[in-house]
Structures are given as structure tokens and as C-alpha cells.
C-alpha positions as CSV (number, residue, x, y, z in Angstrom):
1,M,-47.7,-2.7,-59.2
2,K,-44.9,-0.9,-57.3
3,R,-42.9,-2.7,-54.6
4,P,-43.9,-1.4,-51.2
5,P,-41.2,0.6,-49.4
6,R,-39.1,-1.2,-46.8
7,P,-40.2,-0.3,-43.3
8,V,-38.1,2.4,-41.7
9,F,-37.6,0.4,-38.5
10,S,-35.8,-2.4,-40.4
11,L,-33.3,0.0,-41.8
12,L,-32.6,1.5,-38.4
13,L,-32.2,-2.0,-36.8
14,M,-29.7,-3.0,-39.4
15,A,-27.7,0.3,-38.9
16,V,-27.6,-0.2,-35.2
17,L,-26.4,-3.8,-35.6
18,A,-23.7,-2.7,-37.9
19,V,-22.4,0.0,-35.6
20,T,-22.4,-2.3,-32.6
21,L,-20.4,-5.0,-34.4
22,A,-17.9,-2.5,-35.7
23,S,-17.5,-1.0,-32.2
24,R,-16.9,-4.4,-30.6
25,A,-14.2,-5.2,-33.2
26,Y,-12.5,-1.9,-32.6
27,L,-12.5,-2.3,-28.8
28,R,-11.2,-5.8,-29.0
29,R,-8.3,-4.7,-31.2
30,H,-7.6,-1.8,-28.9
31,F,-7.5,-3.6,-25.6
32,E,-5.9,-6.9,-26.6
33,V,-2.3,-5.7,-26.1
34,E,0.8,-7.5,-25.1
35,S,3.1,-6.2,-22.3
36,G,6.5,-5.0,-23.2
37,F,7.8,-7.5,-20.6
38,G,5.7,-10.3,-22.0
39,G,3.3,-10.5,-19.1
40,I,-0.5,-10.4,-18.9
41,V,-2.0,-7.1,-19.5
42,G,-5.7,-6.3,-19.6
43,M,-7.8,-3.3,-20.0
44,A,-6.1,-1.3,-17.3
45,G,-4.4,1.0,-19.8
46,A,-7.6,2.0,-21.5
47,R,-8.2,5.7,-22.2
48,G,-11.4,7.5,-23.2
49,V,-13.8,4.6,-22.6
50,V,-16.4,5.2,-20.0
51,Q,-17.7,2.1,-18.2
52,V,-20.2,2.5,-15.4
53,P,-19.6,-0.1,-12.7
54,H,-22.2,-1.5,-10.3
55,F,-21.2,-1.4,-6.7
56,D,-23.2,-3.1,-3.9
57,P,-24.5,-0.2,-1.8
58,M,-24.4,-2.3,1.4
59,M,-20.8,-3.3,0.8
60,L,-19.8,0.3,0.1
61,R,-21.4,1.4,3.3
62,L,-19.8,-1.4,5.4
63,A,-16.4,-0.9,3.8
64,A,-16.5,2.8,4.7
65,N,-17.1,2.0,8.3
66,Y,-14.2,0.9,10.5
67,S,-14.8,0.4,14.2
68,S,-11.1,0.9,14.8
69,D,-11.4,4.6,13.8
70,A,-12.7,5.5,17.2
71,K,-9.8,3.7,18.9
72,F,-7.3,5.5,16.7
73,G,-8.9,8.8,17.6
74,T,-8.7,8.1,21.3
75,E,-5.1,7.0,21.0
76,I,-4.1,10.1,19.1
77,E,-5.7,12.4,21.7
78,Q,-3.9,10.5,24.5
79,L,-0.5,10.8,22.8
80,L,-1.0,14.5,22.1
81,E,-1.6,15.0,25.8
82,G,1.5,13.0,26.7
83,N,-0.5,10.0,28.1
84,F,1.0,6.8,26.8
85,G,-1.7,4.7,28.3
86,S,0.0,1.2,28.1
87,R,3.2,-0.6,28.7
88,A,3.4,-1.2,24.9
89,R,3.5,2.5,24.3
90,Y,6.1,2.9,27.1
91,R,8.3,0.4,25.3
92,T,8.1,2.5,22.2
93,F,8.9,5.6,24.1
94,A,11.9,3.9,25.7
95,T,13.1,2.9,22.3
96,W,12.7,6.4,21.1
97,R,14.7,7.8,24.0
98,R,17.4,5.3,23.3
99,V,17.7,6.3,19.7
100,A,17.8,10.0,20.5
101,D,20.6,9.3,23.0
102,H,22.5,7.1,20.5
103,H,22.5,4.1,22.8
104,R,24.4,5.6,25.7
105,D,23.5,4.2,29.1
106,V,20.7,2.2,27.6
107,K,19.9,-0.1,30.5
108,R,19.5,2.7,33.0
109,R,17.1,4.7,30.9
110,V,15.0,1.7,29.8
111,S,14.6,0.5,33.4
112,S,13.4,4.0,34.3
113,L,10.3,3.4,32.1
114,S,9.4,0.0,33.4
115,G,6.9,1.3,36.0
116,S,3.1,1.0,35.7
117,S,2.3,4.7,35.8
118,T,0.6,6.1,32.7
119,A,1.9,9.7,33.1
120,L,4.5,11.0,30.7
121,P,8.0,10.6,32.2
122,T,9.3,13.8,33.6
123,T,12.6,13.2,31.7
124,I,10.8,14.4,28.6
125,N,11.5,17.9,29.9
126,N,15.2,17.3,29.5
127,P,16.4,19.6,26.7
128,R,18.1,16.5,25.1
129,F,14.7,15.0,24.3
130,Y,12.3,17.9,24.3
131,R,13.1,18.9,20.7
132,Y,12.2,15.4,19.6
133,W,9.0,15.5,21.6
134,L,7.9,18.7,19.9
135,D,8.7,17.2,16.5
136,F,6.7,14.1,17.4
137,R,3.6,16.2,18.4
138,R,3.8,18.2,15.2
139,N,4.1,15.1,13.1
140,L,1.2,13.4,14.9
141,H,-1.0,16.4,14.7
142,E,-0.4,16.8,10.9
143,W,-0.9,13.1,10.3
144,S,-4.1,12.9,12.2
145,R,-5.4,16.1,10.6
146,K,-5.1,14.4,7.1
147,R,-6.6,11.1,8.2
148,R,-9.8,11.2,6.2
149,F,-11.2,9.6,3.0
150,D,-10.4,11.4,-0.2
151,D,-11.2,9.7,-3.5
152,V,-8.8,11.8,-5.6
153,I,-5.7,11.0,-3.5
154,M,-4.5,8.7,-6.3
155,L,-4.1,11.8,-8.5
156,D,-1.7,13.3,-5.9
157,L,0.7,10.4,-5.4
158,V,3.2,11.6,-8.0
159,K,3.6,14.9,-6.2
160,L,3.5,13.4,-2.7
161,V,5.9,10.5,-3.3
162,K,7.7,10.7,-6.6
163,G,8.3,14.5,-6.3
164,Q,10.1,14.0,-3.0
165,L,12.2,11.1,-4.3
166,D,13.1,13.1,-7.4
167,A,14.2,16.0,-5.2
168,Y,16.5,13.7,-3.3
169,V,18.0,12.0,-6.4
170,N,18.3,15.2,-8.5
171,G,18.6,17.8,-5.9
172,S,15.7,19.8,-7.5
173,V,11.9,19.8,-7.7
174,G,10.6,16.6,-9.3
175,S,8.7,16.5,-12.5
176,D,5.1,15.5,-13.0
177,R,6.2,12.6,-15.2
178,K,5.5,9.2,-13.8
179,Y,8.1,6.4,-13.8
180,K,8.1,4.6,-17.1
181,S,7.9,1.1,-15.5
182,C,7.7,-0.3,-12.0
183,A,8.2,-3.8,-10.6
184,V,6.5,-4.5,-7.2
185,V,8.2,-7.6,-5.8
186,G,6.1,-9.5,-3.3
187,N,7.5,-12.0,-0.8
188,S,5.6,-15.1,-1.8
189,G,7.4,-18.4,-2.0
190,I,6.3,-18.9,-5.5
191,L,9.1,-16.6,-6.6
192,L,11.6,-19.5,-6.0
193,E,9.9,-21.4,-8.8
194,R,10.8,-18.8,-11.4
195,S,13.9,-17.0,-12.6
196,Y,12.5,-13.4,-12.8
197,G,15.6,-11.7,-11.5
198,E,16.8,-10.0,-14.8
199,L,13.2,-9.2,-15.7
200,I,12.6,-7.4,-12.4
201,D,15.9,-5.5,-12.6
202,G,15.0,-4.3,-16.1
203,H,12.3,-2.0,-14.7
204,E,13.0,1.7,-14.1
205,M,11.9,1.3,-10.5
206,V,11.9,-1.8,-8.3
207,I,9.8,-1.7,-5.1
208,R,10.5,-4.3,-2.4
209,L,8.6,-5.1,0.8
210,N,9.4,-5.2,4.5
211,N,13.1,-5.6,4.1
212,A,12.9,-9.0,2.4
213,R,16.3,-10.5,1.8
214,I,17.7,-10.6,-1.7
215,G,21.2,-12.1,-1.0
216,G,21.3,-15.6,-2.4
217,Y,17.9,-15.1,-4.2
218,E,19.0,-12.8,-7.0
219,R,18.2,-15.3,-9.8
220,S,14.5,-15.3,-8.6
221,V,14.0,-11.8,-7.2
222,G,16.7,-9.6,-8.8
223,S,19.1,-7.4,-7.0
224,K,17.9,-3.8,-7.8
225,T,16.0,-1.8,-5.2
226,S,14.7,1.7,-5.9
227,I,12.1,2.0,-3.0
228,S,12.0,0.0,0.2
229,F,8.3,-0.1,1.2
230,I,7.6,-1.1,4.8
231,N,5.0,-0.9,7.5
232,S,5.8,0.9,10.7
233,N,6.2,-2.3,12.7
234,I,9.4,-2.9,10.7
235,L,10.8,0.5,11.6
236,H,9.9,-0.1,15.2
237,F,12.1,-3.2,15.3
238,C,14.9,-1.2,13.5
239,T,15.0,1.4,16.2
240,R,16.7,-1.1,18.5
241,R,19.7,-0.9,16.3
242,E,22.5,1.6,16.2
243,R,21.2,4.9,14.8
244,C,18.0,3.2,13.7
245,Y,19.6,1.2,10.9
246,C,16.9,-0.1,8.6
247,H,18.6,-0.2,5.2
248,P,19.3,-3.8,4.0
249,Y,19.4,-2.4,0.4
250,G,21.9,0.3,1.2
251,I,21.8,3.5,3.1
252,D,20.9,5.5,0.0
253,T,17.7,3.6,-0.7
254,P,14.6,5.7,0.1
255,I,12.1,4.2,2.5
256,V,8.3,4.7,2.1
257,M,6.3,3.6,5.1
258,Y,2.7,3.5,6.3
259,I,1.8,4.0,9.9
260,C,0.1,1.0,11.6
261,Q,-0.2,2.6,15.0
262,P,-0.1,6.4,15.9
263,V,2.5,5.7,18.5
264,H,4.9,4.6,15.8
265,L,5.3,8.2,14.7
266,L,7.7,8.3,17.7
267,D,9.9,5.9,15.8
268,Y,9.6,7.9,12.6
269,T,10.5,11.1,14.4
270,A,13.6,9.7,16.0
271,C,14.8,7.7,13.0
272,N,14.2,10.4,10.4
273,S,16.6,12.7,12.2
274,T,19.4,10.1,11.7
275,Y,18.8,9.2,8.0
276,S,20.4,10.9,5.0
277,S,18.1,9.3,2.5
278,P,14.3,9.9,2.5
279,L,12.0,8.3,5.0
280,L,8.5,9.1,3.7
281,I,5.2,8.4,5.4
282,T,2.3,7.5,3.2
283,D,-0.5,10.1,3.2
284,P,-3.2,9.1,5.7
285,R,-5.8,9.7,3.0
286,F,-4.1,7.1,0.9
287,D,-4.1,4.7,3.9
288,M,-7.9,5.3,4.3
289,L,-8.5,4.6,0.6
290,C,-6.6,1.3,0.7
291,A,-8.4,0.2,3.8
292,R,-11.8,0.8,2.2
293,I,-10.9,-1.0,-1.0
294,V,-9.6,-4.1,0.7
295,K,-12.5,-4.3,3.1
296,Y,-14.9,-4.1,0.1
297,Y,-13.2,-6.9,-1.7
298,S,-13.2,-9.0,1.5
299,L,-16.9,-8.4,2.0
300,K,-17.6,-9.3,-1.6
301,R,-15.6,-12.6,-1.4
302,F,-17.3,-13.4,1.9
303,A,-20.8,-12.9,0.4
304,E,-19.9,-15.0,-2.8
305,E,-18.3,-17.9,-0.9
306,T,-20.7,-18.2,2.1
307,G,-24.0,-16.7,1.1
308,R,-24.3,-15.4,4.6
309,D,-25.4,-11.9,5.7
310,L,-22.7,-9.3,5.3
311,V,-23.0,-8.3,9.0
312,E,-21.5,-11.7,9.9
313,W,-18.3,-10.8,8.1
314,D,-16.8,-9.5,11.3
315,K,-17.1,-13.0,12.9
316,V,-14.7,-14.3,10.3
317,H,-12.4,-11.3,9.9
318,H,-12.1,-9.7,13.4
319,E,-12.4,-6.1,12.3
320,P,-10.3,-4.4,15.0
321,E,-7.4,-6.4,13.7
322,F,-8.3,-6.6,10.0
323,H,-5.9,-4.7,7.8
324,Y,-4.6,-4.5,4.3
325,S,-1.1,-6.0,3.6
326,S,2.0,-4.0,2.9
327,G,2.1,-5.6,-0.6
328,M,-1.4,-4.3,-1.4
329,Q,-0.5,-0.7,-0.5
330,A,2.8,-0.9,-2.4
331,V,0.9,-2.1,-5.5
332,M,-1.6,0.8,-5.2
333,L,1.3,3.2,-4.8
334,A,2.9,1.9,-8.0
335,V,-0.4,2.2,-9.8
336,G,-0.4,5.9,-8.8
337,I,3.2,6.8,-9.8
338,C,4.1,4.5,-12.7
339,D,3.1,4.3,-16.4
340,R,3.3,0.6,-16.3
341,V,3.2,-1.8,-13.4
342,S,4.4,-5.4,-13.1
343,L,3.7,-7.6,-10.1
344,F,6.0,-10.4,-9.0
345,G,5.6,-12.8,-6.1
346,F,1.9,-12.2,-5.4
347,G,0.1,-15.5,-5.0
348,K,0.5,-18.7,-3.2
349,S,1.0,-22.4,-3.8
350,N,0.6,-25.5,-1.6
351,T,4.1,-26.5,-2.4
352,T,5.9,-23.3,-1.4
353,K,6.6,-21.3,1.7
354,H,4.5,-18.2,2.6
355,H,7.6,-16.0,2.2
356,Y,10.5,-17.0,-0.1
357,H,13.1,-15.8,2.4
358,T,11.8,-17.3,5.7
359,N,10.4,-20.6,6.9
360,Q,7.0,-19.1,7.6
361,K,4.2,-21.3,6.1
362,V,1.1,-19.8,7.8
363,E,-0.5,-16.6,6.5
364,L,-1.3,-13.7,8.9
365,S,-5.0,-13.9,9.9
366,L,-5.3,-10.1,10.0
367,H,-5.0,-10.0,6.1
368,D,-7.4,-11.3,3.5
369,Y,-4.9,-12.3,0.9
370,L,-7.5,-13.9,-1.4
371,A,-9.5,-10.7,-1.5
372,E,-6.4,-8.8,-2.3
373,Y,-5.6,-11.2,-5.2
374,D,-9.1,-10.4,-6.5
375,L,-8.1,-6.8,-6.5
376,Y,-4.9,-7.4,-8.4
377,H,-6.8,-9.3,-11.1
378,D,-9.3,-6.5,-11.4
379,L,-6.3,-4.1,-11.9
380,V,-5.3,-6.2,-14.8
381,E,-8.6,-7.0,-16.4
382,R,-11.2,-4.4,-15.3
383,P,-9.9,-1.6,-13.1
384,H,-13.3,0.2,-13.5
385,A,-14.6,-2.4,-11.1
386,I,-12.4,-1.1,-8.2
387,P,-14.5,1.1,-5.8
388,F,-13.8,4.4,-4.0
389,I,-11.3,5.7,-6.6
390,S,-12.2,8.9,-8.5
391,N,-13.2,8.4,-12.2
392,K,-10.7,11.1,-13.0
393,F,-7.9,8.7,-12.3
394,R,-6.5,6.8,-15.3
395,F,-5.2,3.3,-14.4
396,P,-1.9,2.2,-16.0
397,P,-1.5,-1.2,-17.7
398,V,-0.8,-3.8,-15.0
399,A,0.8,-7.3,-15.5
400,I,0.9,-10.2,-13.0
401,Y,3.8,-12.7,-13.3
402,Q,3.3,-16.0,-11.6
């Protein structure tokens, strides 16, 4: 008697199992790579592998909704109309006039703005200042026009930022090539526990945050600075100095800045006219993307840690004041313009200061640093899990040094 034929489904099952095991082995070999700098690198450099992430619909919806947007819109309209609306904005205007006049007769002009009226001072009609006022209105209008969400903005960062920096350095139009390697140096006190200086300086580009001091800390943080990344509050303080000096890393070091308040475009307008090196403002679409990403991660951590309803998130993180940190946006900028990214000084320890160069020990409540750390680890291990970014964008390998 002949042996009965083997069932077809058994053969198919064995074939599927063999293909699955072979695929897993290949992917493991493909993704388990070592960084050229010896750091931790995950799947962020993967190419050609499509993974479909699952995003919580409620979190996506809440992360896309910012109650401060309406306040921003009102403030922009008031500024365009010449209504400063508050004494804080008056102080900004006073600073701006002082810079434009190069510090001549400061006390007289500042005191002229100390009144309580909200109308624009008539001295704006003075030809000495009117040109700056027109530039400010033009800058504010262009910035507000772009202030919307755009999931493909990460694809444009090379042109928007690197292209302009290349033009400054080379005197010609920049290339589409990304920087080969970038180090983003955070300000955490954990840097003092390491000697990463030479490692940091070995990158093609080194990005530092908010004018953190490097003198005396070179062994831990290095000495090279390619981009000074700041928030507009830093520039606002710098406008009090002669000719808006805000270059602790040298007057030739380019500055990239994001706008915290629309009125700070006054500072940008005045200072940019006195600088020989680039002072670039981040594209508002990039700002909006970063805001959504950080709020999503904050909502996610809130839900996982407390189990409470997501609508209660605002009770813990007062939304009108909630904002991403300068470090977070600098990291995302590097991810957009660099072929390989290394993060230093992002993290915290109970035995170190909040900032390596100050005595500050308490974190700012308007940031959710733990949520941002979750983002950084996803950049290393599973960038496909980061929401709001177009799937056309290809993440570079990212390493975290702690």
C-alpha cells in the first residue's frame, strides 16, 4: 500500500516558519550595530523597513490642541496694530529702542516708556526707529503666517537651517548633504561625572544650549561650538548689552533661536541688524511639531503613571505655561540635519546639579523632562513610535551618552 501524501497545509506551515526565522535573524544582524563613537545606537538608522506604529487617538487629539494658540493669535494681532498691551511688552520695546540707538541717552528713553498707557509711543514715528518698526512688522507677519502644523517640516530642515549656515561659511549656496556627525550638548550636571570633552569635539558639528559656559569645563563638555541654540528669552537678556552681544562662543558662531513670545521678534529685529554672523529663527512649523510631540509624550507618561483620565493632565502640567525645552528642539534639529546624532548631558542624577555650570538644583516646572527622556530613548530604539512626523522622513542613528 502506498504512503498517503503529506497534507499540503503542513508543508505551507513549515515554509512560513522557515521564512519567519530567517527574516528575524537578518533583521537582528542588520539592526544590532555599534556607534562609530562607541555609544548606544538602536534602530533609528534603519532603511527600507516599514513598521506601523499604534498611536492613541485621544492622545493625538489632545496633543494637537493647545489652549495657548488663541492667546498667541491675539498677541500677534495686537503687536501688528502697534498695541503693546502690557508693561512687559513695553520693557521689550524699551530694550529694542535702546539697542537701535546704541545705548545713547538710555535713562531718558527708558523712562519715557514707564507710563501705563497701552498705545504705541509716538516716538516710533521717529525716522531713527521707523525702519526697525517696519522690519519688525514684516518679520512678525511672516512668522505668524507660517505658524501651523506641517508633518513634513523635518524634510526641509537641511534647506532651512544648514543651507543658510553653509552660505555663511562658504559664501555660496549650501549643499543638500547633511552634516556627517553632530553632538548635542545638554546642560545636565551629569556631564561633570564624565570626561566626554574630546569625544564631543570629534564631531563635525557641536550644538550647545542657552549660552552654557564651557570655560573650566572643557574636560567634561569640550571646547568646540558650531551652533549656539537658544530660546528667545536668552536673546532678550542679551539686548541689554552693548550692541546686543550674545556670543559667549565667539562672534563668528551662528545662533539658532526659537521664539517663546511673539514680542521677542522685536529683539530679533534689533539684534540681527548688529550681527555679522547668522541669527536664524526656527521655522514656526518646526516649533509646532515639537510642541505636539512633547505634549503627546507627556500625556502618555501621565496616563501610564497615574491611570487617571487624560483630561486631568492639565491639572498637573498647567497648559498655558507648558512648553518643550530648548534641549528637546535642539535634538530634533540635529535629527533633521545630521547623518548621525550623539546626545551628551541629557538626564539627571540625585547627586548632581540641574545644570553643570550653575547652582540650580530644581527643574523648571513648565517642562516635562521625563517625557522628553522617553522621546530620546525612542529616537535610539524605535523612532517609528514618534508621532506627528511624516513617514517619508528617515531617522538617523542616535546615541545617548550618560
